N, C-alpha and C positions, 0 to 999 in steps of 0.2 A: 503495499500498499504504501503510495506517495504520501512525504511528508509536509504540512502546510502550517505555515508562522501566521498568526494574527496578532498583529500588534497594530498597537494604539496607543498616545497619550497621555488616553483618559486616566485620570488617580480615581483608585477604590476609594481615595476620602473625601471625595467631592462630593458635599452634598447637593449638586447641580447636576450630577452624573449617573443619579437613579437611573432616568429614564433612559441614556446612551448606553448604561450596562444591562438594561433590561434588553434592549433592540441587539447586542450584543450575544446575550442569550441565546436570544433567536437566530441567529447566525449559525452559532457555533453548534447548534442543535441537528442543524442542515448539512455543517463543512463536513462533525465529523461520523458522517454516516460515510463519506468518501476518501476522506485523508485522515491520518493519521496528522491528529488538530492538537500544537500548543498554542498557550498564547500568552503574548509580550505585553502588559499594562506597566501602570504604576502604582505604587501603594507608600505611603508617607514621601513622596517624591524620589525614590526610589525603584529602579528596574524589579520588576517581578514577573517572574515566568511561571508560569502553571497549566499541567494538563488539562485536559477539553474536561476531565471529571473534576478533577477541584476547584477549576472555575466554577462549575455549575452550581457545588457543592458551595463554594464561597459567597457567589451571588446571591444566592437563594435564600442567605442569611445575614441580612445587611446589617444585624445587630451587629455582627463579628470584625465591624469596621465603624470602631467610635474614635478614631484618632480625629484632632482636628486639620485642615486644609489648608495649606497654603501656598500659592502658585512656585513654580520650581524658578529657578536663576539659571543663568544661560549656563554655568558649570555642571548645573546637574541635567541640562539636556544634552549637552554633548557627553556627559558620560553615558547617559542614556541609547544614544545613536552610535557611539562607540559598543557599547553592550549587543545591539542590536547586528549591528554589523559583524559582532564574532561569533554568535551564534546563527546567525543567517545563513550561515554553509554547513551546516549541518541540513536547512532545508531545500524542497523542490519549488515550494511554491512560497510567496511572502506577500501577506495579504496586509497593505497599509490603511486605515481609517482616520481620514481627518487630519492630516499633516500639517503643520505651519508650516510654508517654507521660508528657509534661511540658508545662507551659507553653509550652515552646519548639517542640517537636515541634507541638503544637494548633495553634498562633498562625500556623509557616508554611502546614500542612499546607492550614487551612481556604482559605487564599490562594490557592492550586493550581485553575484552571479545566477543569483536563482529568479526564476519566472515571476516579475514584481508588479502586484496590482494594485493602483490608489482605488479608494472608495472614497466619493467626494459628497460627505450625508448633506451637508448644508451647501446653497446656491453661492458659487464665488461672489457676485454681485451683490447679494443682502449679507456675507459675510464683512465686505467693505464696506457697505454702509453702518452696518455696526458699530466697525473698528470707528469712522468719521462720527459717528454719535457719539460714541466714548469718548473720545477728543475732547468733542464739543464740552461734555459736561465738566470734565476734568482730563484735561493735560497732563500724559506724560511722557519720558522719554521711552520707557519701553511701549506703551504705546501706538506712539509715532512711529520707532523703529518696525515696530508688527505692520502698521501703514504701510510704510515705505516698503518692506522687503514683501510682504503680499504682492502689492502692483509689478513691483521692479522682477523679483525671482519666480514668478507665480507659471509663465510660460516656461522657463527654464526646468522650474520644478516636476509641471508633470510630463515632459520630453524624457525624464530619467525612470519612465514606468512603461514596461510593456503593456498595460492594458488600465484604461482609465474607469471605473464604474461610477457612474451619478444614480444618485435617489434622487425619481424623478428624470424630466428632461436634462439630457447635457445641453450646454450654453456652449454658443458659438465658438468663444476663446478655447473651450475644449476641444472640441471637435476640429481645429484649424491646427492644433498644435500637439495633440496627444497621436501615440502611434496606433490608437486604437479606442474604443471607448463602446458603450456599456450601457444602456439604462437600466435601472431595476427598481422595484417597489422597497419599501422601508422593511426591515427584518424584526418584522414584529410574529410572535408565535401566536398566532390567535388562541392556541389550545388552552394558554394560560389567561384568556379573558374568559368568565363566564355570560352566556348569553341569559338576554333578558328580554321580556316579549314585548313585541313590537308596540307601538301608540296606532291606536286606529283614526288619531285624530287629523283628518283630512282638509280641516281649517289651519293647523300651523306645520310648523316643523320646529325641531327640536335639535340643537346641534351641540354636542358635551365636549368640553377639551379636558383632560386632567392629565396635569403634569406641569415639572417646573414651569415659571413663566420664562422663560429663554427667547433670544431672539430667533433660534432656527426653529421654532414650532410652528413660526409664522401666523402667528392669532390674528396680527393686525393686517395681512391679506384678506381674512374670513372677515372682518369687520367693514373693510373696504368694498369689497366681494356685495355684504350685505345692501352699504351702501347704492352702490351700481345696481343692484336687485331691484331695490325698491324706487329708484329713480327712472328705470325703463319699465318697469309693471304698473306701477301708480296705483290706483285704486283696485285694479285686478291681482294685487300681490297678495299672498301667503304671509301669513304673520310669522315671522322667524325669529324663535329664540335660542340665542347662545350662552351655553352656560360654562365658564370658566371657574375650573375648581382646579388652585393650587395656590402657590406664593413665588415671589422672584423679583428679579430687579427688574424686568420691565412691567411691573404693575403698574406701575403709576403712569407710562408712557400711552399704556394699553387704555386706561382711564381717558387720559387730556384727548385722546382720539377718538374714543365715544363723544365726548363733549366739542370736538370742534366739527364731527359730521352731524 
């Protein structure tokens, strides 16, 4: 059986990564059917290598992860990439999820000889908009460098991979600069979601979002879409209710957006 290494910069101690970890769980359950699968993540800022069995056990018990989370320094990121390059020699495929392009990632990833796959879970343009928004709110050199590196290095970054996988449609910048690309749906394991009886209400449509309120969930696009729907349908429009369950740094922005529209 071929060996696959699923690598992501997500930290198991990050409280906003709960949803991401659930999606990774769904992907791993499929990958392990076809590959001898291992994961390289982070835990408290340090590289964390686990078999698929160990990861599924750990990620199924979030109470096991209680350490406070802090973002990693540049030296910690370099150490992570070095670790990735070292262990990548033992695998046939490397599947990387949502990496931030910077000189260090490009340097070490290009040295990996295995077949390299990059998953882009959040649209590139949306990620840039979020970084710009954070810069306006609170300028920091770290955020400014992340913005510059994303703009300057993104094309070079995706050229380092044999295949780029997009959640949803691939943007033109990816289609034009990647060796090959593929669009997929999100890695949600529907078997872990209990079904509820459907409402028979023909006059109303209820939408429910349950997640940490982070920009990559695209709740702002749903709210803007509701405005477009009401403007087009006018008196013929059904009542649409969007129920949001969760907390996060985008809560204030979503409240403001609703007030503006």
